[in-house]
KOLGU-4560 file (N, C-alpha, C; in nm, 3 decimals, padded with zeros to 5 digits):
<recs>
<n_xx: 10.192 n_yy: 02.865 n_zz: 02.073 ca_xx: 10.241 ca_yy: 02.953 ca_zz: 02.105 c_xx: 10.357 c_yy: 03.034 c_zz: 02.029 mol: A seq: 1 type: MET>
<n_xx: 10.358 n_yy: 03.150 n_zz: 02.020 ca_xx: 10.449 ca_yy: 03.229 ca_zz: 01.903 c_xx: 10.545 c_yy: 03.342 c_zz: 02.019 mol: A seq: 2 type: PHE>
<n_xx: 10.649 n_yy: 03.320 n_zz: 01.973 ca_xx: 10.722 ca_yy: 03.433 ca_zz: 02.073 c_xx: 10.814 c_yy: 03.526 c_zz: 01.951 mol: A seq: 3 type: VAL>
<n_xx: 10.782 n_yy: 03.643 n_zz: 01.983 ca_xx: 10.858 ca_yy: 03.767 ca_zz: 01.918 c_xx: 10.917 c_yy: 03.834 c_zz: 01.959 mol: A seq: 4 type: GLY>
<n_xx: 11.026 n_yy: 03.852 n_zz: 01.901 ca_xx: 11.171 ca_yy: 03.916 ca_zz: 01.959 c_xx: 11.204 c_yy: 04.032 c_zz: 01.854 mol: A seq: 5 type: VAL>
<n_xx: 11.235 n_yy: 04.127 n_zz: 01.922 ca_xx: 11.264 ca_yy: 04.235 ca_zz: 01.858 c_xx: 11.431 c_yy: 04.302 c_zz: 01.877 mol: A seq: 6 type: CYS>
<n_xx: 11.539 n_yy: 04.379 n_zz: 01.798 ca_xx: 11.630 ca_yy: 04.427 ca_zz: 01.872 c_xx: 11.612 c_yy: 04.569 c_zz: 01.770 mol: A seq: 7 type: LYS>
<n_xx: 11.586 n_yy: 04.649 n_zz: 01.873 ca_xx: 11.589 ca_yy: 04.826 ca_zz: 01.818 c_xx: 11.748 c_yy: 04.860 c_zz: 01.863 mol: A seq: 8 type: VAL>
<n_xx: 11.784 n_yy: 04.963 n_zz: 01.747 ca_xx: 11.910 ca_yy: 05.023 ca_zz: 01.756 c_xx: 11.860 c_yy: 05.171 c_zz: 01.752 mol: A seq: 9 type: THR>
<n_xx: 11.930 n_yy: 05.249 n_zz: 01.848 ca_xx: 11.872 ca_yy: 05.361 ca_zz: 01.864 c_xx: 12.007 c_yy: 05.463 c_zz: 01.888 mol: A seq: 10 type: LEU>
<n_xx: 12.024 n_yy: 05.585 n_zz: 01.792 ca_xx: 12.105 ca_yy: 05.675 ca_zz: 01.823 c_xx: 12.094 c_yy: 05.798 c_zz: 01.943 mol: A seq: 11 type: ARG>
<n_xx: 12.203 n_yy: 05.853 n_zz: 02.036 ca_xx: 12.173 ca_yy: 05.930 ca_zz: 02.121 c_xx: 12.253 c_yy: 06.032 c_zz: 02.095 mol: A seq: 12 type: ALA>
<n_xx: 12.291 n_yy: 06.114 n_zz: 02.034 ca_xx: 12.395 ca_yy: 06.220 ca_zz: 01.981 c_xx: 12.406 c_yy: 06.302 c_zz: 02.068 mol: A seq: 13 type: GLU>
<n_xx: 12.353 n_yy: 06.380 n_zz: 02.180 ca_xx: 12.360 ca_yy: 06.451 ca_zz: 02.293 c_xx: 12.405 c_yy: 06.377 c_zz: 02.401 mol: A seq: 14 type: TRP>
<n_xx: 12.450 n_yy: 06.247 n_zz: 02.409 ca_xx: 12.466 ca_yy: 06.141 ca_zz: 02.520 c_xx: 12.655 c_yy: 06.172 c_zz: 02.549 mol: A seq: 15 type: VAL>
<n_xx: 12.717 n_yy: 06.245 n_zz: 02.606 ca_xx: 12.841 ca_yy: 06.243 ca_zz: 02.644 c_xx: 12.920 c_yy: 06.179 c_zz: 02.702 mol: A seq: 16 type: SER>
<n_xx: 12.866 n_yy: 06.043 n_zz: 02.753 ca_xx: 12.941 ca_yy: 05.960 ca_zz: 02.849 c_xx: 12.855 c_yy: 05.860 c_zz: 02.900 mol: A seq: 17 type: SER>
<n_xx: 12.947 n_yy: 05.749 n_zz: 02.927 ca_xx: 12.866 ca_yy: 05.569 ca_zz: 02.944 c_xx: 12.770 c_yy: 05.619 c_zz: 03.093 mol: A seq: 18 type: LEU>
<n_xx: 12.795 n_yy: 05.704 n_zz: 03.125 ca_xx: 12.705 ca_yy: 05.720 ca_zz: 03.286 c_xx: 12.570 c_yy: 05.781 c_zz: 03.250 mol: A seq: 19 type: LYS>
<n_xx: 12.574 n_yy: 05.881 n_zz: 03.129 ca_xx: 12.479 ca_yy: 05.962 ca_zz: 03.105 c_xx: 12.367 c_yy: 05.849 c_zz: 03.010 mol: A seq: 20 type: GLU>
<n_xx: 12.439 n_yy: 05.783 n_zz: 02.921 ca_xx: 12.385 ca_yy: 05.679 ca_zz: 02.834 c_xx: 12.282 c_yy: 05.571 c_zz: 02.924 mol: A seq: 21 type: LYS>
<n_xx: 12.389 n_yy: 05.516 n_zz: 03.048 ca_xx: 12.334 ca_yy: 05.434 ca_zz: 03.133 c_xx: 12.178 c_yy: 05.488 c_zz: 03.196 mol: A seq: 22 type: ARG>
<n_xx: 12.188 n_yy: 05.600 n_zz: 03.223 ca_xx: 12.091 ca_yy: 05.675 ca_zz: 03.255 c_xx: 11.945 c_yy: 05.648 c_zz: 03.176 mol: A seq: 23 type: MET>
<n_xx: 11.949 n_yy: 05.710 n_zz: 03.071 ca_xx: 11.869 ca_yy: 05.672 ca_zz: 02.951 c_xx: 11.823 c_yy: 05.539 c_zz: 02.926 mol: A seq: 24 type: VAL>
<n_xx: 11.886 n_yy: 05.456 n_zz: 02.933 ca_xx: 11.868 ca_yy: 05.306 ca_zz: 02.903 c_xx: 11.796 c_yy: 05.231 c_zz: 03.011 mol: A seq: 25 type: VAL>
<n_xx: 11.882 n_yy: 05.307 n_zz: 03.126 ca_xx: 11.764 ca_yy: 05.236 ca_zz: 03.224 c_xx: 11.664 c_yy: 05.296 c_zz: 03.272 mol: A seq: 26 type: LYS>
<n_xx: 11.613 n_yy: 05.420 n_zz: 03.210 ca_xx: 11.491 ca_yy: 05.490 ca_zz: 03.241 c_xx: 11.375 c_yy: 05.436 c_zz: 03.154 mol: A seq: 27 type: SER>
<n_xx: 11.456 n_yy: 05.416 n_zz: 02.975 ca_xx: 11.376 ca_yy: 05.328 ca_zz: 02.888 c_xx: 11.294 c_yy: 05.183 c_zz: 02.921 mol: A seq: 28 type: LEU>
<n_xx: 11.436 n_yy: 05.089 n_zz: 02.972 ca_xx: 11.404 ca_yy: 04.971 ca_zz: 02.952 c_xx: 11.298 c_yy: 04.951 c_zz: 03.070 mol: A seq: 29 type: VAL>
<n_xx: 11.294 n_yy: 05.013 n_zz: 03.226 ca_xx: 11.176 ca_yy: 05.043 ca_zz: 03.293 c_xx: 11.091 c_yy: 05.047 c_zz: 03.266 mol: A seq: 30 type: SER>
<n_xx: 11.079 n_yy: 05.168 n_zz: 03.188 ca_xx: 10.898 ca_yy: 05.225 ca_zz: 03.122 c_xx: 10.867 c_yy: 05.089 c_zz: 03.038 mol: A seq: 31 type: LYS>
<n_xx: 10.966 n_yy: 05.052 n_zz: 02.935 ca_xx: 10.920 ca_yy: 04.940 ca_zz: 02.869 c_xx: 10.853 c_yy: 04.808 c_zz: 02.963 mol: A seq: 32 type: MET>
<n_xx: 10.939 n_yy: 04.755 n_zz: 03.081 ca_xx: 10.906 ca_yy: 04.648 ca_zz: 03.169 c_xx: 10.745 c_yy: 04.678 c_zz: 03.212 mol: A seq: 33 type: LYS>
<n_xx: 10.733 n_yy: 04.822 n_zz: 03.246 ca_xx: 10.654 ca_yy: 04.849 ca_zz: 03.350 c_xx: 10.497 c_yy: 04.877 c_zz: 03.231 mol: A seq: 34 type: ASN>
<n_xx: 10.523 n_yy: 04.917 n_zz: 03.101 ca_xx: 10.374 ca_yy: 04.913 ca_zz: 03.069 c_xx: 10.374 c_yy: 04.838 c_zz: 02.957 mol: A seq: 35 type: LYS>
<n_xx: 10.458 n_yy: 04.758 n_zz: 02.936 ca_xx: 10.468 ca_yy: 04.611 ca_zz: 02.854 c_xx: 10.476 c_yy: 04.472 c_zz: 02.940 mol: A seq: 36 type: PHE>
<n_xx: 10.424 n_yy: 04.373 n_zz: 02.908 ca_xx: 10.429 ca_yy: 04.240 ca_zz: 02.970 c_xx: 10.554 c_yy: 04.168 c_zz: 02.895 mol: A seq: 37 type: ASN>
<n_xx: 10.676 n_yy: 04.242 n_zz: 02.871 ca_xx: 10.787 ca_yy: 04.195 ca_zz: 02.814 c_xx: 10.922 c_yy: 04.184 c_zz: 02.859 mol: A seq: 38 type: ILE>
<n_xx: 10.995 n_yy: 04.086 n_zz: 02.838 ca_xx: 11.137 ca_yy: 04.090 ca_zz: 02.868 c_xx: 11.211 c_yy: 04.167 c_zz: 02.781 mol: A seq: 39 type: SER>
<n_xx: 11.321 n_yy: 04.247 n_zz: 02.838 ca_xx: 11.373 ca_yy: 04.381 ca_zz: 02.792 c_xx: 11.510 c_yy: 04.393 c_zz: 02.878 mol: A seq: 40 type: VAL>
<n_xx: 11.610 n_yy: 04.423 n_zz: 02.770 ca_xx: 11.746 ca_yy: 04.439 ca_zz: 02.814 c_xx: 11.792 c_yy: 04.517 c_zz: 02.713 mol: A seq: 41 type: SER>
<n_xx: 11.921 n_yy: 04.564 n_zz: 02.750 ca_xx: 12.030 ca_yy: 04.642 ca_zz: 02.638 c_xx: 12.129 c_yy: 04.504 c_zz: 02.589 mol: A seq: 42 type: GLU>
<n_xx: 12.140 n_yy: 04.445 n_zz: 02.471 ca_xx: 12.187 ca_yy: 04.371 ca_zz: 02.438 c_xx: 12.327 c_yy: 04.376 c_zz: 02.369 mol: A seq: 43 type: VAL>
<n_xx: 12.376 n_yy: 04.487 n_zz: 02.302 ca_xx: 12.491 ca_yy: 04.530 ca_zz: 02.241 c_xx: 12.540 c_yy: 04.653 c_zz: 02.265 mol: A seq: 44 type: ASP>
<n_xx: 12.657 n_yy: 04.666 n_zz: 02.236 ca_xx: 12.727 ca_yy: 04.820 ca_zz: 02.246 c_xx: 12.758 c_yy: 04.888 c_zz: 02.352 mol: A seq: 45 type: PHE>
<n_xx: 12.728 n_yy: 04.828 n_zz: 02.461 ca_xx: 12.735 ca_yy: 04.890 ca_zz: 02.579 c_xx: 12.853 c_yy: 04.975 c_zz: 02.630 mol: A seq: 46 type: GLN>
<n_xx: 12.925 n_yy: 04.928 n_zz: 02.544 ca_xx: 13.092 ca_yy: 05.037 ca_zz: 02.577 c_xx: 13.088 c_yy: 05.198 c_zz: 02.469 mol: A seq: 47 type: ASP>
<n_xx: 12.978 n_yy: 05.219 n_zz: 02.420 ca_xx: 12.988 ca_yy: 05.289 ca_zz: 02.285 c_xx: 12.855 c_yy: 05.365 c_zz: 02.358 mol: A seq: 48 type: PHE>
<n_xx: 12.887 n_yy: 05.519 n_zz: 02.409 ca_xx: 12.809 ca_yy: 05.567 ca_zz: 02.449 c_xx: 12.696 c_yy: 05.664 c_zz: 02.388 mol: A seq: 49 type: HIS>
<n_xx: 12.709 n_yy: 05.680 n_zz: 02.227 ca_xx: 12.601 ca_yy: 05.714 ca_zz: 02.143 c_xx: 12.496 c_yy: 05.635 c_zz: 02.089 mol: A seq: 50 type: LYS>
<n_xx: 12.536 n_yy: 05.489 n_zz: 02.111 ca_xx: 12.423 ca_yy: 05.373 ca_zz: 02.029 c_xx: 12.414 c_yy: 05.308 c_zz: 02.179 mol: A seq: 51 type: THR>
<n_xx: 12.279 n_yy: 05.297 n_zz: 02.134 ca_xx: 12.215 ca_yy: 05.205 ca_zz: 02.220 c_xx: 12.107 c_yy: 05.100 c_zz: 02.176 mol: A seq: 52 type: ILE>
<n_xx: 12.118 n_yy: 04.991 n_zz: 02.192 ca_xx: 12.072 ca_yy: 04.848 ca_zz: 02.165 c_xx: 11.996 c_yy: 04.768 c_zz: 02.265 mol: A seq: 53 type: VAL>
<n_xx: 11.874 n_yy: 04.788 n_zz: 02.211 ca_xx: 11.778 ca_yy: 04.701 ca_zz: 02.322 c_xx: 11.691 c_yy: 04.577 c_zz: 02.268 mol: A seq: 54 type: ILE>
<n_xx: 11.701 n_yy: 04.480 n_zz: 02.317 ca_xx: 11.615 ca_yy: 04.368 ca_zz: 02.249 c_xx: 11.538 c_yy: 04.341 c_zz: 02.379 mol: A seq: 55 type: GLY>
<n_xx: 11.399 n_yy: 04.291 n_zz: 02.307 ca_xx: 11.326 ca_yy: 04.249 ca_zz: 02.378 c_xx: 11.220 c_yy: 04.153 c_zz: 02.304 mol: A seq: 56 type: PHE>
<n_xx: 11.142 n_yy: 04.046 n_zz: 02.406 ca_xx: 11.068 ca_yy: 03.947 ca_zz: 02.347 c_xx: 10.938 c_yy: 03.947 c_zz: 02.424 mol: A seq: 57 type: SER>
<n_xx: 10.826 n_yy: 03.911 n_zz: 02.339 ca_xx: 10.677 ca_yy: 03.847 ca_zz: 02.404 c_xx: 10.648 c_yy: 03.728 c_zz: 02.344 mol: A seq: 58 type: CYS>
<n_xx: 10.559 n_yy: 03.662 n_zz: 02.426 ca_xx: 10.493 ca_yy: 03.544 ca_zz: 02.423 c_xx: 10.361 c_yy: 03.589 c_zz: 02.427 mol: A seq: 59 type: VAL>
<n_xx: 10.316 n_yy: 03.524 n_zz: 02.293 ca_xx: 10.144 ca_yy: 03.485 ca_zz: 02.289 c_xx: 10.101 c_yy: 03.376 c_zz: 02.223 mol: A seq: 60 type: SER>
<n_xx: 09.972 n_yy: 03.385 n_zz: 02.252 ca_xx: 09.904 ca_yy: 03.236 ca_zz: 02.153 c_xx: 09.840 c_yy: 03.257 c_zz: 02.022 mol: A seq: 61 type: GLY>
<n_xx: 09.870 n_yy: 03.404 n_zz: 01.954 ca_xx: 09.846 ca_yy: 03.421 ca_zz: 01.871 c_xx: 09.966 c_yy: 03.495 c_zz: 01.796 mol: A seq: 62 type: GLU>
<n_xx: 09.992 n_yy: 03.471 n_zz: 01.637 ca_xx: 10.139 ca_yy: 03.557 ca_zz: 01.594 c_xx: 10.051 c_yy: 03.684 c_zz: 01.585 mol: A seq: 63 type: LYS>
<n_xx: 09.904 n_yy: 03.716 n_zz: 01.544 ca_xx: 09.885 ca_yy: 03.854 ca_zz: 01.532 c_xx: 09.900 c_yy: 03.966 c_zz: 01.637 mol: A seq: 64 type: VAL>
<n_xx: 09.864 n_yy: 03.891 n_zz: 01.784 ca_xx: 09.868 ca_yy: 03.996 ca_zz: 01.903 c_xx: 10.027 c_yy: 03.957 c_zz: 01.922 mol: A seq: 65 type: HIS>
<n_xx: 10.143 n_yy: 03.916 n_zz: 01.907 ca_xx: 10.288 ca_yy: 03.923 ca_zz: 01.877 c_xx: 10.302 c_yy: 03.998 c_zz: 01.840 mol: A seq: 66 type: SER>
<n_xx: 10.273 n_yy: 04.027 n_zz: 01.680 ca_xx: 10.320 ca_yy: 04.122 ca_zz: 01.590 c_xx: 10.246 c_yy: 04.277 c_zz: 01.686 mol: A seq: 67 type: GLU>
<n_xx: 10.137 n_yy: 04.254 n_zz: 01.716 ca_xx: 10.076 ca_yy: 04.385 ca_zz: 01.755 c_xx: 10.157 c_yy: 04.438 c_zz: 01.893 mol: A seq: 68 type: ARG>
<n_xx: 10.211 n_yy: 04.340 n_zz: 01.970 ca_xx: 10.255 ca_yy: 04.391 ca_zz: 02.083 c_xx: 10.422 c_yy: 04.451 c_zz: 02.034 mol: A seq: 69 type: ILE>
<n_xx: 10.485 n_yy: 04.434 n_zz: 01.955 ca_xx: 10.583 ca_yy: 04.438 ca_zz: 01.886 c_xx: 10.567 c_yy: 04.610 c_zz: 01.872 mol: A seq: 70 type: ILE>
<n_xx: 10.469 n_yy: 04.626 n_zz: 01.760 ca_xx: 10.487 ca_yy: 04.713 ca_zz: 01.689 c_xx: 10.412 c_yy: 04.852 c_zz: 01.849 mol: A seq: 71 type: GLN>
<n_xx: 10.368 n_yy: 04.792 n_zz: 01.924 ca_xx: 10.296 ca_yy: 04.888 ca_zz: 02.028 c_xx: 10.430 c_yy: 04.917 c_zz: 02.111 mol: A seq: 72 type: SER>
<n_xx: 10.525 n_yy: 04.884 n_zz: 02.119 ca_xx: 10.664 ca_yy: 04.880 ca_zz: 02.195 c_xx: 10.729 c_yy: 04.958 c_zz: 02.095 mol: A seq: 73 type: VAL>
<n_xx: 10.738 n_yy: 04.962 n_zz: 02.013 ca_xx: 10.818 ca_yy: 05.035 ca_zz: 01.914 c_xx: 10.793 c_yy: 05.165 c_zz: 01.904 mol: A seq: 74 type: LEU>
<n_xx: 10.632 n_yy: 05.206 n_zz: 01.864 ca_xx: 10.554 ca_yy: 05.330 ca_zz: 01.878 c_xx: 10.593 c_yy: 05.379 c_zz: 02.022 mol: A seq: 75 type: ASP>
<n_xx: 10.626 n_yy: 05.337 n_zz: 02.100 ca_xx: 10.597 ca_yy: 05.359 ca_zz: 02.276 c_xx: 10.772 c_yy: 05.419 c_zz: 02.279 mol: A seq: 76 type: PHE>
<n_xx: 10.872 n_yy: 05.330 n_zz: 02.246 ca_xx: 10.997 ca_yy: 05.392 ca_zz: 02.241 c_xx: 11.017 c_yy: 05.500 c_zz: 02.162 mol: A seq: 77 type: VAL>
<n_xx: 10.935 n_yy: 05.529 n_zz: 02.032 ca_xx: 10.984 ca_yy: 05.626 ca_zz: 01.922 c_xx: 10.937 c_yy: 05.791 c_zz: 02.015 mol: A seq: 78 type: GLU>
<n_xx: 10.814 n_yy: 05.757 n_zz: 02.099 ca_xx: 10.743 ca_yy: 05.851 ca_zz: 02.163 c_xx: 10.813 c_yy: 05.899 c_zz: 02.287 mol: A seq: 79 type: LEU>
<n_xx: 10.888 n_yy: 05.786 n_zz: 02.370 ca_xx: 10.950 ca_yy: 05.834 ca_zz: 02.487 c_xx: 11.088 c_yy: 05.867 c_zz: 02.518 mol: A seq: 80 type: ASN>
<n_xx: 11.163 n_yy: 05.864 n_zz: 02.434 ca_xx: 11.333 ca_yy: 05.918 ca_zz: 02.431 c_xx: 11.328 c_yy: 06.019 c_zz: 02.312 mol: A seq: 81 type: THR>
<n_xx: 11.460 n_yy: 06.079 n_zz: 02.336 ca_xx: 11.510 ca_yy: 06.186 ca_zz: 02.227 c_xx: 11.584 c_yy: 06.099 c_zz: 02.143 mol: A seq: 82 type: ASP>
<n_xx: 11.652 n_yy: 05.966 n_zz: 02.137 ca_xx: 11.735 ca_yy: 05.927 ca_zz: 02.063 c_xx: 11.608 c_yy: 05.869 c_zz: 01.959 mol: A seq: 83 type: ALA>
<n_xx: 11.682 n_yy: 05.871 n_zz: 01.841 ca_xx: 11.615 ca_yy: 05.832 ca_zz: 01.720 c_xx: 11.629 c_yy: 05.660 c_zz: 01.694 mol: A seq: 84 type: TYR>
<n_xx: 11.547 n_yy: 05.639 n_zz: 01.607 ca_xx: 11.535 ca_yy: 05.473 ca_zz: 01.572 c_xx: 11.651 c_yy: 05.458 c_zz: 01.435 mol: A seq: 85 type: ILE>
<n_xx: 11.748 n_yy: 05.409 n_zz: 01.486 ca_xx: 11.825 ca_yy: 05.426 ca_zz: 01.347 c_xx: 11.848 c_yy: 05.240 c_zz: 01.296 mol: A seq: 86 type: SER>
<n_xx: 11.805 n_yy: 05.168 n_zz: 01.350 ca_xx: 11.770 ca_yy: 05.029 ca_zz: 01.280 c_xx: 11.691 c_yy: 04.957 c_zz: 01.374 mol: A seq: 87 type: ASP>
<n_xx: 11.593 n_yy: 04.865 n_zz: 01.309 ca_xx: 11.507 ca_yy: 04.773 ca_zz: 01.363 c_xx: 11.505 c_yy: 04.639 c_zz: 01.299 mol: A seq: 88 type: VAL>
<n_xx: 11.528 n_yy: 04.529 n_zz: 01.387 ca_xx: 11.490 ca_yy: 04.398 ca_zz: 01.337 c_xx: 11.418 c_yy: 04.335 c_zz: 01.430 mol: A seq: 89 type: TRP>
<n_xx: 11.287 n_yy: 04.244 n_zz: 01.385 ca_xx: 11.196 ca_yy: 04.152 ca_zz: 01.444 c_xx: 11.175 c_yy: 04.033 c_zz: 01.365 mol: A seq: 90 type: TRP>
<n_xx: 11.138 n_yy: 03.933 n_zz: 01.459 ca_xx: 11.101 ca_yy: 03.840 ca_zz: 01.379 c_xx: 10.976 c_yy: 03.732 c_zz: 01.490 mol: A seq: 91 type: ASP>
<n_xx: 10.868 n_yy: 03.662 n_zz: 01.441 ca_xx: 10.816 ca_yy: 03.586 ca_zz: 01.526 c_xx: 10.840 c_yy: 03.416 c_zz: 01.502 mol: A seq: 92 type: ILE>
<n_xx: 10.855 n_yy: 03.369 n_zz: 01.611 ca_xx: 10.858 ca_yy: 03.245 ca_zz: 01.595 c_xx: 10.791 c_yy: 03.165 c_zz: 01.663 mol: A seq: 93 type: TYR>
</recs>
């Protein structure tokens, strides 16, 4: 069994309030959950309105499959939000 974990930091310069940020995060997290079979949540910087940190994980029987899932999710995030990815950390256990 292999567990892939990833933390993605995004910058949303146009966001002007925490309420607006929550709408962006909720939409993105919902889309990620629906498209992929992953666990996903906002994990850090909840009180900063321009920074979004989302963590997600997947479980697979093959390491390569876990890596493919993580890369597919990162590509999806990049294409489905106006925020830009400023940092990515991931590992397979």
